[in-house]
N, C-alpha and C positions, 0 to 999 in steps of 0.2 A: 227303642222301649221292649219291643217284643224280643228281641234278643236276647235281653236282661233277665226278661219270665222266661225263657226257655232254657237260659244258663243256670238260673237257679232252682227251676224246676230238674233239670237234668244233676245238678250238684245233690238236691235232695233226695233224687231217687236213688243216685250211687250210694249217698250215706246210708239210706233205709236197706237199700242191697246187701252194703258191706255190714250192717248191724246183725241182719237174718242170718247171713252166712256165715259169720263168725261166732253166734250165741251157742254158748256152752249148753250142755242139758241141763234145764230148769227144772228143781222140785218146790213146785207151786200149789201146795196142798196144808188145808188144814189138818190138825191133828189126828181128828177122826176120821176126815177122809183118807189120808195117809195109812192109818192103822187098818184100816177096811182095805184098802188096796194091798197092803201088804199081806195081810192074812188072807186074801184070796190069791194072791200069787202063790204064797207057799202051798197053797191046797191043790194047785195045780190051774187056776184058772185063769184066765186070760183080761178081766175085766178092768185090772190094774193099768194095763199096758197104755189103753186109749184115755185114760184120766187126764193126765198133761198134755195131749194134744186139743183134748176137748177145753182145757182152759187156756190154751194158746189160741183157740180159734175163738172163743169169746172174747178174748182181750183184742183180736185183731179186727173182727166186725165193726165196732164203732169208727177206727180209722180207716176201714175200706168205705164207709158209706160216705164220711167226711169227704173223702178223696172223690168219689163218683159226684157228690153235691157239688164239689168245687169243679171239677172238669166240666161239668154241664154249665155250671154259672159262666167260666172262662170262655167256652165255646160259645154261648150265647152272646157275651159281651163282643166276641171279635167280630161274631156275624153283625152284630148291631155298628160296629165302629168301620165295618168295610160299607154298610147301606150307607151310613152318615156321609164316606167319602164320596160315593157316588153320587148321592143328592147334591153335594158341593162343587162337586165335577159339572154337572148339567147347568 
């Protein structure tokens, strides 16, 4: 059971890594934000360059939170299972 979970987690981690590594540049802005960023860049500003990165960070945050909660849950469940095995052994 433990090896199946590790196998699926490693496949999932590999898939996520490949999807992030091969992701093309994304233009994920509303028209108003895009117009504002483009005019800022044309006028010599640098505010528009970080806009897409900010959007991607906001997109990744919920997934990171869920991942951390899932890892903590998995680790605690594993400890409970080990404690139950020790209790049964005695």
